[in-house]
Structure formats: structure tokens, C-alpha cells
C-alpha positions as a Markdown table, in Angstrom:
| # | Residue | x | y | z |
|---|---|---|---|---|
| 1 | Gln | -43.6 | 29.3 | -40.4 |
| 2 | Pro | -41.1 | 27.9 | -37.8 |
| 3 | Glu | -42.6 | 26.5 | -34.6 |
| 4 | Trp | -40.8 | 26.5 | -31.2 |
| 5 | Gly | -40.0 | 22.9 | -29.9 |
| 6 | Asn | -38.1 | 21.2 | -27.2 |
| 7 | Leu | -37.5 | 24.2 | -25.0 |
| 8 | Ile | -35.2 | 23.7 | -22.1 |
| 9 | Pro | -35.0 | 26.2 | -19.5 |
| 10 | Phe | -31.8 | 28.1 | -18.9 |
| 11 | Asp | -30.1 | 26.0 | -15.8 |
| 12 | His | -28.7 | 29.3 | -14.5 |
| 13 | Asn | -32.4 | 31.2 | -13.9 |
| 14 | Gly | -33.5 | 31.8 | -10.2 |
| 15 | Pro | -36.4 | 33.5 | -8.5 |
| 16 | Glu | -34.2 | 35.7 | -6.6 |
| 17 | Phe | -32.5 | 37.6 | -9.7 |
| 18 | Ser | -33.5 | 38.5 | -13.2 |
| 19 | Thr | -31.6 | 37.2 | -16.3 |
| 20 | Gly | -32.2 | 38.8 | -19.6 |
| 21 | His | -30.7 | 40.2 | -23.0 |
| 22 | Pro | -29.1 | 37.4 | -24.1 |
| 23 | Ser | -26.3 | 37.5 | -26.8 |
| 24 | Ile | -24.3 | 34.6 | -28.3 |
| 25 | Ser | -21.0 | 34.9 | -30.0 |
| 26 | Ala | -20.6 | 34.2 | -33.7 |
| 27 | Asp | -19.1 | 31.1 | -33.0 |
| 28 | Gly | -21.9 | 30.1 | -30.8 |
| 29 | Arg | -19.5 | 29.1 | -27.9 |
| 30 | Thr | -20.1 | 32.0 | -25.4 |
| 31 | Leu | -23.5 | 33.4 | -24.1 |
| 32 | Tyr | -23.5 | 36.8 | -22.7 |
| 33 | Phe | -26.4 | 38.4 | -20.7 |
| 34 | Ala | -27.4 | 41.0 | -18.3 |
| 35 | Ser | -28.3 | 40.0 | -14.6 |
| 36 | Asp | -28.8 | 41.3 | -11.2 |
| 37 | Arg | -27.6 | 38.3 | -9.8 |
| 38 | Pro | -25.4 | 38.2 | -6.3 |
| 39 | Gly | -21.6 | 38.7 | -6.9 |
| 40 | Gly | -21.7 | 41.3 | -9.3 |
| 41 | Glu | -20.0 | 44.8 | -9.4 |
| 42 | Gly | -23.2 | 46.9 | -9.5 |
| 43 | Gly | -26.9 | 46.8 | -10.0 |
| 44 | Val | -27.2 | 44.6 | -13.1 |
| 45 | Asp | -23.9 | 43.3 | -14.6 |
| 46 | Ile | -23.0 | 41.6 | -17.9 |
| 47 | Trp | -22.0 | 37.9 | -17.3 |
| 48 | Met | -21.0 | 35.1 | -19.4 |
| 49 | Cys | -21.3 | 31.1 | -19.7 |
| 50 | Lys | -19.4 | 28.9 | -22.1 |
| 51 | Asn | -21.1 | 26.3 | -24.2 |
| 52 | Leu | -20.2 | 22.8 | -23.0 |
| 53 | Gly | -22.1 | 20.8 | -25.7 |
| 54 | Asn | -25.1 | 19.9 | -23.8 |
| 55 | Gln | -25.1 | 22.5 | -21.0 |
| 56 | Trp | -23.8 | 26.0 | -20.1 |
| 57 | Ser | -20.9 | 26.6 | -17.7 |
| 58 | Glu | -21.5 | 28.5 | -14.4 |
| 59 | Pro | -22.0 | 32.0 | -15.0 |
| 60 | Glu | -18.7 | 34.3 | -14.8 |
| 61 | Asn | -19.1 | 38.1 | -14.2 |
| 62 | Leu | -16.9 | 40.1 | -16.5 |
| 63 | Gly | -15.5 | 42.2 | -13.8 |
| 64 | Pro | -14.6 | 45.8 | -13.3 |
| 65 | Lys | -13.3 | 46.3 | -16.9 |
| 66 | Val | -16.9 | 45.8 | -18.2 |
| 67 | Asn | -19.2 | 46.3 | -15.2 |
| 68 | Thr | -19.5 | 49.4 | -13.2 |
| 69 | Ser | -21.4 | 50.1 | -9.9 |
| 70 | Gly | -24.3 | 51.3 | -12.1 |
| 71 | Asp | -26.5 | 49.1 | -14.6 |
| 72 | Glu | -24.9 | 47.2 | -17.5 |
| 73 | Met | -28.0 | 46.1 | -19.3 |
| 74 | Tyr | -27.1 | 45.1 | -22.9 |
| 75 | Pro | -24.1 | 43.0 | -23.8 |
| 76 | Tyr | -24.8 | 43.1 | -27.6 |
């Protein structure tokens, strides 16, 4: 049975907003997630970060082509 180890908190978590429902691209280079962080289009938006090797880039909102004034919850 596998064991969890070397857990590292996601750098872009924060106490003022929720971050969840992660989905990683097939090549492992892009992380998509839902968050109600400031700077979005609506209540909960889909955001993305790029894998920089040993860290994730700053979150980028996917904008109005993906997000609405409502809640987008599941990037998968």
C-alpha cells in the first residue's frame, strides 16, 4: 500500500479564499483548479498554473471565454 510522504503545501493557497478540484494536464505541465480568489470573473472561477520544475507559476484566471459571473467548479 502506497504511503504519503514529502507533502509540500501549494504555494498559492490562502486563508481568504478557497482552492480546490485540481486537475493536471496529461503532460503534467499545467495545473487547473477552481477558486474564489480575488481577480476572477465570478464567484468561483477556473484558474491555471504552469509547472516551473520545483514550483508552480502564479495563478492565471482563464478569463471570460471559460468563466462566467456564476460558479465554475470542476476543471476536469
